[in-house]
N, CA, C, O and the ligand as a Tripos MOL2 file, in Angstrom:
@<TRIPOS>MOLECULE
protein
  277   275    70     0     0
PROTEIN
NO_CHARGES

@<TRIPOS>ATOM
      1 N           0.2520   -0.5160    6.9590 N.3       1 MET1
      2 CA         -0.0980    0.8530    6.8650 C.3       1 MET1
      3 C           0.7060    1.7250    7.8330 C.2       1 MET1
      4 O           0.7910    1.3990    9.0170 O.2       1 MET1
      5 N           1.2630    2.7580    7.3870 N.am      2 GLU2
      6 CA          2.1410    3.6190    8.3140 C.3       2 GLU2
      7 C           1.3700    4.2640    9.4100 C.2       2 GLU2
      8 O           0.1480    4.3420    9.2820 O.2       2 GLU2
      9 N           1.9090    4.7020   10.3990 N.am      3 LYS3
     10 CA          1.3660    5.5980   11.4290 C.3       3 LYS3
     11 C           1.1360    6.8530   10.9010 C.2       3 LYS3
     12 O           1.7420    7.2750    9.9160 O.2       3 LYS3
     13 N           0.1530    7.5740   11.6020 N.am      4 GLY4
     14 CA         -0.0380    8.9850   11.3080 C.3       4 GLY4
     15 C          -0.9120    9.3150   10.1410 C.2       4 GLY4
     16 O          -1.1300   10.4910    9.8500 O.2       4 GLY4
     17 N          -1.4450    8.2710    9.4270 N.am      5 TRP5
     18 CA         -2.1900    8.6290    8.2700 C.3       5 TRP5
     19 C          -3.5290    9.2820    8.5630 C.2       5 TRP5
     20 O          -4.0970    9.9390    7.6900 O.2       5 TRP5
     21 N          -4.0920    9.0980    9.8870 N.am      6 GLN6
     22 CA         -5.3470    9.7740   10.1700 C.3       6 GLN6
     23 C          -5.1490   11.2300   10.2270 C.2       6 GLN6
     24 O          -6.1570   11.9280   10.1180 O.2       6 GLN6
     25 N          -3.9160   11.8410   10.3910 N.am      7 LYS7
     26 CA         -3.7500   13.2380   10.3680 C.3       7 LYS7
     27 C          -3.9900   13.7970    8.9140 C.2       7 LYS7
     28 O          -4.4090   14.9380    8.7230 O.2       7 LYS7
     29 N          -3.6990   12.9240    7.9210 N.am      8 ARG8
     30 CA         -3.9170   13.3300    6.5750 C.3       8 ARG8
     31 C          -5.3230   13.1730    6.0900 C.2       8 ARG8
     32 O          -5.7900   13.9590    5.2650 O.2       8 ARG8
     33 N          -5.9820   12.2120    6.5680 N.am      9 ILE9
     34 CA         -7.3790   11.9850    6.1050 C.3       9 ILE9
     35 C          -8.2620   12.0990    7.3330 C.2       9 ILE9
     36 O          -8.1270   11.2790    8.2420 O.2       9 ILE9
     37 N          -9.1490   13.0590    7.4080 N.am     10 SER10
     38 CA        -10.0260   13.2020    8.5320 C.3      10 SER10
     39 C         -11.0100   12.1840    8.7110 C.2      10 SER10
     40 O         -11.4460   11.6420    7.6960 O.2      10 SER10
     41 N         -11.4490   11.8190    9.8720 N.am     11 ALA11
     42 CA        -12.5630   10.9390   10.1530 C.3      11 ALA11
     43 C         -13.7920   11.1620    9.4210 C.2      11 ALA11
     44 O         -14.5230   10.2530    9.0270 O.2      11 ALA11
     45 N         -14.0090   12.4710    9.2420 N.am     12 ASP12
     46 CA        -15.3470   12.8610    8.4850 C.3      12 ASP12
     47 C         -15.2200   12.5220    7.0630 C.2      12 ASP12
     48 O         -16.1950   12.0560    6.4720 O.2      12 ASP12
     49 N         -14.0290   12.7280    6.4220 N.am     13 ARG13
     50 CA        -13.9800   12.4560    4.9970 C.3      13 ARG13
     51 C         -14.1580   10.8530    4.8840 C.2      13 ARG13
     52 O         -14.8600   10.3730    3.9940 O.2      13 ARG13
     53 N         -13.5280   10.1010    5.7710 N.am     14 ILE14
     54 CA        -13.5710    8.5990    5.6030 C.3      14 ILE14
     55 C         -15.1180    8.2310    5.8160 C.2      14 ILE14
     56 O         -15.6750    7.5400    4.9620 O.2      14 ILE14
     57 N         -15.7500    8.6370    6.8320 N.am     15 MET15
     58 CA        -17.1620    8.2320    7.1400 C.3      15 MET15
     59 C         -18.0700    8.6510    5.9870 C.2      15 MET15
     60 O         -18.9290    7.8700    5.5770 O.2      15 MET15
     61 N         -17.8930    9.9480    5.4160 N.am     16 GLU16
     62 CA        -18.6530   10.3050    4.3550 C.3      16 GLU16
     63 C         -18.4840    9.3920    3.1160 C.2      16 GLU16
     64 O         -19.4290    8.9640    2.4540 O.2      16 GLU16
     65 N         -17.1860    9.1440    2.8770 N.am     17 ALA17
     66 CA        -16.9430    8.2090    1.7060 C.3      17 ALA17
     67 C         -17.3850    6.9170    1.8790 C.2      17 ALA17
     68 O         -17.8720    6.2970    0.9340 O.2      17 ALA17
     69 N         -17.2560    6.3770    3.1250 N.am     18 ALA18
     70 CA        -17.6700    5.0300    3.4260 C.3      18 ALA18
     71 C         -19.2310    4.8160    3.1950 C.2      18 ALA18
     72 O         -19.6570    3.7870    2.6700 O.2      18 ALA18
     73 N         -20.0850    5.8910    3.6350 N.am     19 GLU19
     74 CA        -21.3750    5.7950    3.3990 C.3      19 GLU19
     75 C         -21.8010    6.0350    1.9580 C.2      19 GLU19
     76 O         -22.8610    5.5650    1.5450 O.2      19 GLU19
     77 N         -21.0440    6.7140    1.2340 N.am     20 ALA20
     78 CA        -21.3000    6.7620   -0.1970 C.3      20 ALA20
     79 C         -21.0390    5.5260   -0.9550 C.2      20 ALA20
     80 O         -21.7190    5.2510   -1.9440 O.2      20 ALA20
     81 N         -20.0470    4.7360   -0.5220 N.am     21 SER21
     82 CA        -19.7660    3.5000   -1.1130 C.3      21 SER21
     83 C         -20.8550    2.4570   -0.6760 C.2      21 SER21
     84 O         -21.1610    1.5230   -1.4180 O.2      21 SER21
     85 N         -21.3520    2.6230    0.3900 N.am     22 MET22
     86 CA        -22.5310    1.6410    0.8580 C.3      22 MET22
     87 C         -23.7570    1.9390    0.1160 C.2      22 MET22
     88 O         -24.4970    1.0200   -0.2340 O.2      22 MET22
     89 N         -24.0270    3.1950   -0.1530 N.am     23 PHE23
     90 CA        -25.4890    3.4810   -0.5560 C.3      23 PHE23
     91 C         -25.4770    3.8330   -2.0790 C.2      23 PHE23
     92 O         -26.5070    3.7730   -2.7510 O.2      23 PHE23
     93 N         -24.3510    4.1780   -2.5580 N.am     24 GLY24
     94 CA        -24.2350    4.6770   -3.9950 C.3      24 GLY24
     95 C         -23.4140    3.9730   -4.9810 C.2      24 GLY24
     96 O         -23.0010    2.8410   -4.7310 O.2      24 GLY24
     97 N         -23.1740    4.5090   -5.9820 N.am     25 LEU25
     98 CA        -22.4240    3.9350   -7.1120 C.3      25 LEU25
     99 C         -20.9400    4.1430   -6.9610 C.2      25 LEU25
    100 O         -20.1080    3.5170   -7.6180 O.2      25 LEU25
    101 N         -20.6300    5.1330   -5.9830 N.am     26 GLU26
    102 CA        -19.2470    5.4130   -5.8400 C.3      26 GLU26
    103 C         -18.3470    4.5250   -5.1390 C.2      26 GLU26
    104 O         -18.8220    3.8630   -4.2150 O.2      26 GLU26
    105 N         -17.1920    4.4110   -5.4140 N.am     27 ASN27
    106 CA        -16.3130    3.4990   -4.7010 C.3      27 ASN27
    107 C         -14.9620    4.2800   -4.2900 C.2      27 ASN27
    108 O         -13.8750    4.0150   -4.8040 O.2      27 ASN27
    109 N         -15.1360    5.1880   -3.3870 N.am     28 PRO28
    110 CA        -14.1090    6.1120   -2.9870 C.3      28 PRO28
    111 C         -13.0280    5.4360   -2.1160 C.2      28 PRO28
    112 O         -13.3620    4.5250   -1.3590 O.2      28 PRO28
    113 N         -11.7550    5.8440   -2.1930 N.am     29 GLY29
    114 CA        -10.7200    5.3300   -1.4400 C.3      29 GLY29
    115 C          -9.7740    6.4120   -1.1150 C.2      29 GLY29
    116 O          -9.9050    7.4980   -1.6780 O.2      29 GLY29
    117 N          -8.7750    6.2020   -0.2060 N.am     30 PHE30
    118 CA         -7.7800    7.2670    0.1740 C.3      30 PHE30
    119 C          -6.4140    6.6230    0.1910 C.2      30 PHE30
    120 O          -6.2080    5.4370    0.4500 O.2      30 PHE30
    121 N          -5.5650    7.4680   -0.0910 N.am     31 CYS31
    122 CA         -4.0740    7.0680   -0.0210 C.3      31 CYS31
    123 C          -3.5900    7.4230    1.3840 C.2      31 CYS31
    124 O          -3.5720    8.6040    1.7300 O.2      31 CYS31
    125 N          -3.1950    6.4410    2.2130 N.am     32 THR32
    126 CA         -2.7240    6.6830    3.5450 C.3      32 THR32
    127 C          -1.4710    7.2870    3.6820 C.2      32 THR32
    128 O          -1.0620    7.7290    4.7570 O.2      32 THR32
    129 N          -0.7900    7.3250    2.5370 N.am     33 ALA33
    130 CA          0.5800    7.9360    2.6310 C.3      33 ALA33
    131 C           0.5770    9.4660    2.3120 C.2      33 ALA33
    132 O           1.2640   10.2740    2.9370 O.2      33 ALA33
    133 N          -0.2550    9.7860    1.2890 N.am     34 CYS34
    134 CA         -0.2450   11.2590    0.9600 C.3      34 CYS34
    135 C          -1.5250   11.9340    1.1570 C.2      34 CYS34
    136 O          -1.5890   13.1630    1.1860 O.2      34 CYS34
    137 N          -2.6190   11.1310    1.3030 N.am     35 GLY35
    138 CA         -3.9350   11.7470    1.5200 C.3      35 GLY35
    139 C          -4.7370   11.9230    0.2720 C.2      35 GLY35
    140 O          -5.7870   12.5630    0.3270 O.2      35 GLY35
    141 N          -4.3320   11.4160   -0.8180 N.am     36 ALA36
    142 CA         -4.9810   11.6180   -2.0910 C.3      36 ALA36
    143 C          -6.3530   10.8520   -2.1220 C.2      36 ALA36
    144 O          -6.4790    9.7450   -1.5990 O.2      36 ALA36
    145 N          -7.3540   11.4970   -2.7540 N.am     37 ASP37
    146 CA         -8.5850   10.7580   -3.0050 C.3      37 ASP37
    147 C          -8.3740    9.8350   -4.1490 C.2      37 ASP37
    148 O          -7.6700   10.1710   -5.1020 O.2      37 ASP37
    149 N          -9.0080    8.5930   -4.0780 N.am     38 HIS38
    150 CA         -9.0130    7.7630   -5.2990 C.3      38 HIS38
    151 C         -10.3820    7.2910   -5.6180 C.2      38 HIS38
    152 O         -10.9920    6.5990   -4.8020 O.2      38 HIS38
    153 N         -10.8930    7.6210   -6.7410 N.am     39 ASP39
    154 CA        -12.2770    7.1220   -7.1220 C.3      39 ASP39
    155 C         -12.0690    5.7690   -7.7010 C.2      39 ASP39
    156 O         -10.9810    5.3010   -8.0360 O.2      39 ASP39
    157 N         -13.3060    5.1530   -7.7860 N.am     40 GLU40
    158 CA        -13.2900    3.7710   -8.3130 C.3      40 GLU40
    159 C         -12.2320    2.8530   -7.7610 C.2      40 GLU40
    160 O         -11.4600    2.1710   -8.4350 O.2      40 GLU40
    161 N         -12.2970    2.9230   -6.4200 N.am     41 CYS41
    162 CA        -11.4750    1.9900   -5.6910 C.3      41 CYS41
    163 C         -12.4100    0.9510   -5.1330 C.2      41 CYS41
    164 O         -13.5570    1.2100   -4.7680 O.2      41 CYS41
    165 N         -11.8520   -0.2450   -5.0870 N.am     42 GLU42
    166 CA        -12.6880   -1.3750   -4.4920 C.3      42 GLU42
    167 C         -12.9650   -1.0330   -3.0530 C.2      42 GLU42
    168 O         -12.1060   -0.5100   -2.3430 O.2      42 GLU42
    169 N         -14.1150   -1.3190   -2.6540 N.am     43 PRO43
    170 CA        -14.4690   -1.0520   -1.2030 C.3      43 PRO43
    171 C         -13.4860   -1.6810   -0.1260 C.2      43 PRO43
    172 O         -13.2120   -1.1080    0.9290 O.2      43 PRO43
    173 N         -13.0190   -2.8410   -0.4770 N.am     44 ASP44
    174 CA        -12.0870   -3.6390    0.4620 C.3      44 ASP44
    175 C         -10.6490   -3.5390   -0.1140 C.2      44 ASP44
    176 O          -9.8280   -4.4180    0.1470 O.2      44 ASP44
    177 N         -10.3650   -2.5680   -0.8260 N.am     45 ALA45
    178 CA         -9.1170   -2.3960   -1.3960 C.3      45 ALA45
    179 C          -8.1240   -2.2180   -0.2060 C.2      45 ALA45
    180 O          -8.4290   -1.5480    0.7810 O.2      45 ALA45
    181 N          -6.9000   -2.8610   -0.3470 N.am     46 ARG46
    182 CA         -5.7680   -2.6410    0.6890 C.3      46 ARG46
    183 C          -4.4080   -2.6050   -0.1210 C.2      46 ARG46
    184 O          -4.0960   -3.4030   -1.0050 O.2      46 ARG46
    185 N          -3.7050   -1.6080    0.3070 N.am     47 ASN47
    186 CA         -2.2880   -1.4850   -0.2430 C.3      47 ASN47
    187 C          -2.2500   -1.4330   -1.7730 C.2      47 ASN47
    188 O          -1.3810   -2.0300   -2.4100 O.2      47 ASN47
    189 N          -3.2080   -0.7100   -2.3410 N.am     48 TYR48
    190 CA         -3.2580   -0.4240   -3.8070 C.3      48 TYR48
    191 C          -2.1910    0.6270   -4.1050 C.2      48 TYR48
    192 O          -1.8220    1.3840   -3.2080 O.2      48 TYR48
    193 N          -1.7150    0.6930   -5.2610 N.am     49 GLU49
    194 CA         -0.8410    1.7640   -5.5820 C.3      49 GLU49
    195 C          -1.4520    3.1110   -5.8120 C.2      49 GLU49
    196 O          -2.5210    3.2200   -6.4130 O.2      49 GLU49
    197 N          -0.7530    4.2000   -5.3170 N.am     50 CYS50
    198 CA         -1.2920    5.4350   -5.4430 C.3      50 CYS50
    199 C          -0.7640    6.1090   -6.5730 C.2      50 CYS50
    200 O           0.4510    6.0980   -6.7720 O.2      50 CYS50
    201 N          -1.6330    6.7590   -7.4180 N.am     51 TYR51
    202 CA         -1.2120    7.5130   -8.7460 C.3      51 TYR51
    203 C          -0.5610    8.7740   -8.3310 C.2      51 TYR51
    204 O           0.1560    9.3580   -9.1430 O.2      51 TYR51
    205 N          -0.7430    9.2440   -7.1520 N.am     52 GLU52
    206 CA         -0.1460   10.4450   -6.7050 C.3      52 GLU52
    207 C           1.3180   10.4060   -6.2020 C.2      52 GLU52
    208 O           2.1890   11.1400   -6.6680 O.2      52 GLU52
    209 N           1.5180    9.5460   -5.2720 N.am     53 CYS53
    210 CA          2.8560    9.2740   -4.7210 C.3      53 CYS53
    211 C           3.5730    8.0640   -5.0420 C.2      53 CYS53
    212 O           4.7740    7.9380   -4.8030 O.2      53 CYS53
    213 N           2.7780    7.0690   -5.6390 N.am     54 GLY54
    214 CA          3.4340    5.8700   -6.0210 C.3      54 GLY54
    215 C           3.5790    4.8760   -4.9570 C.2      54 GLY54
    216 O           4.1630    3.8220   -5.2100 O.2      54 GLY54
    217 N           3.1350    5.0930   -3.8700 N.am     55 LYS55
    218 CA          3.2820    4.0800   -2.7850 C.3      55 LYS55
    219 C           2.0370    3.2350   -2.7270 C.2      55 LYS55
    220 O           0.9220    3.6500   -3.0440 O.2      55 LYS55
    221 N           2.2980    2.0510   -2.3090 N.am     56 LYS56
    222 CA          1.0720    1.0790   -2.1210 C.3      56 LYS56
    223 C           0.4740    1.2850   -0.8460 C.2      56 LYS56
    224 O           0.7380    0.6080    0.1480 O.2      56 LYS56
    225 N          -0.4440    2.3550   -0.8910 N.am     57 ALA57
    226 CA         -0.9470    2.7200    0.4120 C.3      57 ALA57
    227 C          -2.4600    3.1220    0.2930 C.2      57 ALA57
    228 O          -3.0130    3.7520    1.1950 O.2      57 ALA57
    229 N          -3.0780    2.7540   -0.7960 N.am     58 VAL58
    230 CA         -4.4280    3.1110   -1.0410 C.3      58 VAL58
    231 C          -5.2930    1.9600   -0.3540 C.2      58 VAL58
    232 O          -5.0260    0.7630   -0.4600 O.2      58 VAL58
    233 N          -6.3790    2.4910    0.3740 N.am     59 PHE59
    234 CA         -7.2970    1.6550    1.0500 C.3      59 PHE59
    235 C          -8.6670    2.2260    0.6130 C.2      59 PHE59
    236 O          -8.8170    3.4300    0.4040 O.2      59 PHE59
    237 N          -9.6410    1.3360    0.4860 N.am     60 GLY60
    238 CA        -10.9050    1.5560    0.1990 C.3      60 GLY60
    239 C         -11.4980    2.3380    1.4240 C.2      60 GLY60
    240 O         -10.9640    2.2150    2.5260 O.2      60 GLY60
    241 N         -12.5800    3.1290    1.2480 N.am     61 ALA61
    242 CA        -13.1500    3.9150    2.3340 C.3      61 ALA61
    243 C         -13.7130    2.9640    3.3520 C.2      61 ALA61
    244 O         -13.4360    3.1130    4.5420 O.2      61 ALA61
    245 N         -14.4940    1.9880    2.9350 N.am     62 ALA62
    246 CA        -15.1510    1.1380    3.8740 C.3      62 ALA62
    247 C         -14.0090    0.2030    4.7140 C.2      62 ALA62
    248 O         -14.2300   -0.2700    5.8290 O.2      62 ALA62
    249 N         -12.9620    0.0600    4.0890 N.am     63 GLU63
    250 CA        -11.8050   -0.5210    4.7050 C.3      63 GLU63
    251 C         -11.1740    0.3380    5.8150 C.2      63 GLU63
    252 O         -10.8640   -0.0830    6.9300 O.2      63 GLU63
    253 N         -11.0350    1.5020    5.4010 N.am     64 LEU64
    254 CA        -10.3600    2.5290    6.3370 C.3      64 LEU64
    255 C         -11.1990    2.8200    7.5620 C.2      64 LEU64
    256 O         -10.6950    3.0220    8.6670 O.2      64 LEU64
    257 N         -12.5320    2.8330    7.3180 N.am     65 ALA65
    258 CA        -13.4660    3.0740    8.3270 C.3      65 ALA65
    259 C         -13.3670    2.2130    9.5630 C.2      65 ALA65
    260 O         -13.6900    2.5390   10.7050 O.2      65 ALA65
    261 N         -12.8610    1.0490    9.1480 N.am     66 LEU66
    262 CA        -12.6380   -0.0890   10.2220 C.3      66 LEU66
    263 C         -11.5240    0.3530   11.1640 C.2      66 LEU66
    264 O         -11.4960   -0.0650   12.3210 O.2      66 LEU66
    265 N         -10.5970    1.1980   10.6810 N.am     67 TYR67
    266 CA         -9.4280    1.4930   11.4760 C.3      67 TYR67
    267 C          -9.6880    2.7470   12.3270 C.2      67 TYR67
    268 O          -8.8020    3.1370   13.0870 O.2      67 TYR67
    269 N         -10.7260    3.3220   12.2460 N.am     68 LEU68
    270 CA        -10.9420    4.5750   12.8530 C.3      68 LEU68
    271 C         -11.0610    4.5210   14.2820 C.2      68 LEU68
    272 O         -10.6350    5.4470   14.9720 O.2      68 LEU68
    273 N         -11.6280    3.4690   14.7960 N.am     69 THR69
    274 CA        -11.8560    3.2920   16.3210 C.3      69 THR69
    275 C         -10.6130    2.9050   16.9760 C.2      69 THR69
    276 O         -10.5890    2.7150   18.1920 O.2      69 THR69
    277 ZN         -0.4100    8.7010   -2.2000 Zn       70 ZN70
@<TRIPOS>BOND
     1     1     2 1
     2     2     3 1
     3     3     4 2
     4     3     5 am
     5     5     6 1
     6     6     7 1
     7     7     8 2
     8     7     9 am
     9     9    10 1
    10    10    11 1
    11    11    12 2
    12    11    13 am
    13    13    14 1
    14    14    15 1
    15    15    16 2
    16    15    17 am
    17    17    18 1
    18    18    19 1
    19    19    20 2
    20    19    21 am
    21    21    22 1
    22    22    23 1
    23    23    24 2
    24    23    25 am
    25    25    26 1
    26    26    27 1
    27    27    28 2
    28    27    29 am
    29    29    30 1
    30    30    31 1
    31    31    32 2
    32    31    33 am
    33    33    34 1
    34    34    35 1
    35    35    36 2
    36    35    37 am
    37    37    38 1
    38    38    39 1
    39    39    40 2
    40    39    41 am
    41    41    42 1
    42    42    43 1
    43    43    44 2
    44    43    45 am
    45    45    46 1
    46    46    47 1
    47    47    48 2
    48    47    49 am
    49    49    50 1
    50    50    51 1
    51    51    52 2
    52    51    53 am
    53    53    54 1
    54    54    55 1
    55    55    56 2
    56    55    57 am
    57    57    58 1
    58    58    59 1
    59    59    60 2
    60    59    61 am
    61    61    62 1
    62    62    63 1
    63    63    64 2
    64    63    65 am
    65    65    66 1
    66    66    67 1
    67    67    68 2
    68    67    69 am
    69    69    70 1
    70    70    71 1
    71    71    72 2
    72    71    73 am
    73    73    74 1
    74    74    75 1
    75    75    76 2
    76    75    77 am
    77    77    78 1
    78    78    79 1
    79    79    80 2
    80    79    81 am
    81    81    82 1
    82    82    83 1
    83    83    84 2
    84    83    85 am
    85    85    86 1
    86    86    87 1
    87    87    88 2
    88    87    89 am
    89    89    90 1
    90    90    91 1
    91    91    92 2
    92    91    93 am
    93    93    94 1
    94    94    95 1
    95    95    96 2
    96    95    97 am
    97    97    98 1
    98    98    99 1
    99    99   100 2
   100    99   101 am
   101   101   102 1
   102   102   103 1
   103   103   104 2
   104   103   105 am
   105   105   106 1
   106   106   107 1
   107   107   108 2
   108   107   109 am
   109   109   110 1
   110   110   111 1
   111   111   112 2
   112   111   113 am
   113   113   114 1
   114   114   115 1
   115   115   116 2
   116   115   117 am
   117   117   118 1
   118   118   119 1
   119   119   120 2
   120   119   121 am
   121   121   122 1
   122   122   123 1
   123   123   124 2
   124   123   125 am
   125   125   126 1
   126   126   127 1
   127   127   128 2
   128   127   129 am
   129   129   130 1
   130   130   131 1
   131   131   132 2
   132   131   133 am
   133   133   134 1
   134   134   135 1
   135   135   136 2
   136   135   137 am
   137   137   138 1
   138   138   139 1
   139   139   140 2
   140   139   141 am
   141   141   142 1
   142   142   143 1
   143   143   144 2
   144   143   145 am
   145   145   146 1
   146   146   147 1
   147   147   148 2
   148   147   149 am
   149   149   150 1
   150   150   151 1
   151   151   152 2
   152   151   153 am
   153   153   154 1
   154   154   155 1
   155   155   156 2
   156   155   157 am
   157   157   158 1
   158   158   159 1
   159   159   160 2
   160   159   161 am
   161   161   162 1
   162   162   163 1
   163   163   164 2
   164   163   165 am
   165   165   166 1
   166   166   167 1
   167   167   168 2
   168   167   169 am
   169   169   170 1
   170   170   171 1
   171   171   172 2
   172   171   173 am
   173   173   174 1
   174   174   175 1
   175   175   176 2
   176   175   177 am
   177   177   178 1
   178   178   179 1
   179   179   180 2
   180   179   181 am
   181   181   182 1
   182   182   183 1
   183   183   184 2
   184   183   185 am
   185   185   186 1
   186   186   187 1
   187   187   188 2
   188   187   189 am
   189   189   190 1
   190   190   191 1
   191   191   192 2
   192   191   193 am
   193   193   194 1
   194   194   195 1
   195   195   196 2
   196   195   197 am
   197   197   198 1
   198   198   199 1
   199   199   200 2
   200   199   201 am
   201   201   202 1
   202   202   203 1
   203   203   204 2
   204   203   205 am
   205   205   206 1
   206   206   207 1
   207   207   208 2
   208   207   209 am
   209   209   210 1
   210   210   211 1
   211   211   212 2
   212   211   213 am
   213   213   214 1
   214   214   215 1
   215   215   216 2
   216   215   217 am
   217   217   218 1
   218   218   219 1
   219   219   220 2
   220   219   221 am
   221   221   222 1
   222   222   223 1
   223   223   224 2
   224   223   225 am
   225   225   226 1
   226   226   227 1
   227   227   228 2
   228   227   229 am
   229   229   230 1
   230   230   231 1
   231   231   232 2
   232   231   233 am
   233   233   234 1
   234   234   235 1
   235   235   236 2
   236   235   237 am
   237   237   238 1
   238   238   239 1
   239   239   240 2
   240   239   241 am
   241   241   242 1
   242   242   243 1
   243   243   244 2
   244   243   245 am
   245   245   246 1
   246   246   247 1
   247   247   248 2
   248   247   249 am
   249   249   250 1
   250   250   251 1
   251   251   252 2
   252   251   253 am
   253   253   254 1
   254   254   255 1
   255   255   256 2
   256   255   257 am
   257   257   258 1
   258   258   259 1
   259   259   260 2
   260   259   261 am
   261   261   262 1
   262   262   263 1
   263   263   264 2
   264   263   265 am
   265   265   266 1
   266   266   267 1
   267   267   268 2
   268   267   269 am
   269   269   270 1
   270   270   271 1
   271   271   272 2
   272   271   273 am
   273   273   274 1
   274   274   275 1
   275   275   276 2
@<TRIPOS>SUBSTRUCTURE
     1 MET1         2 RESIDUE 1 A MET
     2 GLU2         6 RESIDUE 1 A GLU
     3 LYS3        10 RESIDUE 1 A LYS
     4 GLY4        14 RESIDUE 1 A GLY
     5 TRP5        18 RESIDUE 1 A TRP
     6 GLN6        22 RESIDUE 1 A GLN
     7 LYS7        26 RESIDUE 1 A LYS
     8 ARG8        30 RESIDUE 1 A ARG
     9 ILE9        34 RESIDUE 1 A ILE
    10 SER10       38 RESIDUE 1 A SER
    11 ALA11       42 RESIDUE 1 A ALA
    12 ASP12       46 RESIDUE 1 A ASP
    13 ARG13       50 RESIDUE 1 A ARG
    14 ILE14       54 RESIDUE 1 A ILE
    15 MET15       58 RESIDUE 1 A MET
    16 GLU16       62 RESIDUE 1 A GLU
    17 ALA17       66 RESIDUE 1 A ALA
    18 ALA18       70 RESIDUE 1 A ALA
    19 GLU19       74 RESIDUE 1 A GLU
    20 ALA20       78 RESIDUE 1 A ALA
    21 SER21       82 RESIDUE 1 A SER
    22 MET22       86 RESIDUE 1 A MET
    23 PHE23       90 RESIDUE 1 A PHE
    24 GLY24       94 RESIDUE 1 A GLY
    25 LEU25       98 RESIDUE 1 A LEU
    26 GLU26      102 RESIDUE 1 A GLU
    27 ASN27      106 RESIDUE 1 A ASN
    28 PRO28      110 RESIDUE 1 A PRO
    29 GLY29      114 RESIDUE 1 A GLY
    30 PHE30      118 RESIDUE 1 A PHE
    31 CYS31      122 RESIDUE 1 A CYS
    32 THR32      126 RESIDUE 1 A THR
    33 ALA33      130 RESIDUE 1 A ALA
    34 CYS34      134 RESIDUE 1 A CYS
    35 GLY35      138 RESIDUE 1 A GLY
    36 ALA36      142 RESIDUE 1 A ALA
    37 ASP37      146 RESIDUE 1 A ASP
    38 HIS38      150 RESIDUE 1 A HIS
    39 ASP39      154 RESIDUE 1 A ASP
    40 GLU40      158 RESIDUE 1 A GLU
    41 CYS41      162 RESIDUE 1 A CYS
    42 GLU42      166 RESIDUE 1 A GLU
    43 PRO43      170 RESIDUE 1 A PRO
    44 ASP44      174 RESIDUE 1 A ASP
    45 ALA45      178 RESIDUE 1 A ALA
    46 ARG46      182 RESIDUE 1 A ARG
    47 ASN47      186 RESIDUE 1 A ASN
    48 TYR48      190 RESIDUE 1 A TYR
    49 GLU49      194 RESIDUE 1 A GLU
    50 CYS50      198 RESIDUE 1 A CYS
    51 TYR51      202 RESIDUE 1 A TYR
    52 GLU52      206 RESIDUE 1 A GLU
    53 CYS53      210 RESIDUE 1 A CYS
    54 GLY54      214 RESIDUE 1 A GLY
    55 LYS55      218 RESIDUE 1 A LYS
    56 LYS56      222 RESIDUE 1 A LYS
    57 ALA57      226 RESIDUE 1 A ALA
    58 VAL58      230 RESIDUE 1 A VAL
    59 PHE59      234 RESIDUE 1 A PHE
    60 GLY60      238 RESIDUE 1 A GLY
    61 ALA61      242 RESIDUE 1 A ALA
    62 ALA62      246 RESIDUE 1 A ALA
    63 GLU63      250 RESIDUE 1 A GLU
    64 LEU64      254 RESIDUE 1 A LEU
    65 ALA65      258 RESIDUE 1 A ALA
    66 LEU66      262 RESIDUE 1 A LEU
    67 TYR67      266 RESIDUE 1 A TYR
    68 LEU68      270 RESIDUE 1 A LEU
    69 THR69      274 RESIDUE 1 A THR
    70 ZN70       277 GROUP 0 **** ****
């Protein structure tokens, strides 16, 4: 994961998405390279390919939440 991704994806967005994936049917994820949202992302996804920028930088929200602290 490249440095600086937290500037593109706010902690609030990640926590909100992580909660949604824990309690609901959604499986949100984010691209750490461009900040794009990814629906139907596995919660523990790592380095999945982004359909926006093509980089393998998509992480599941629950996974990303682990990197926030
Ligand atoms: Zn991307």
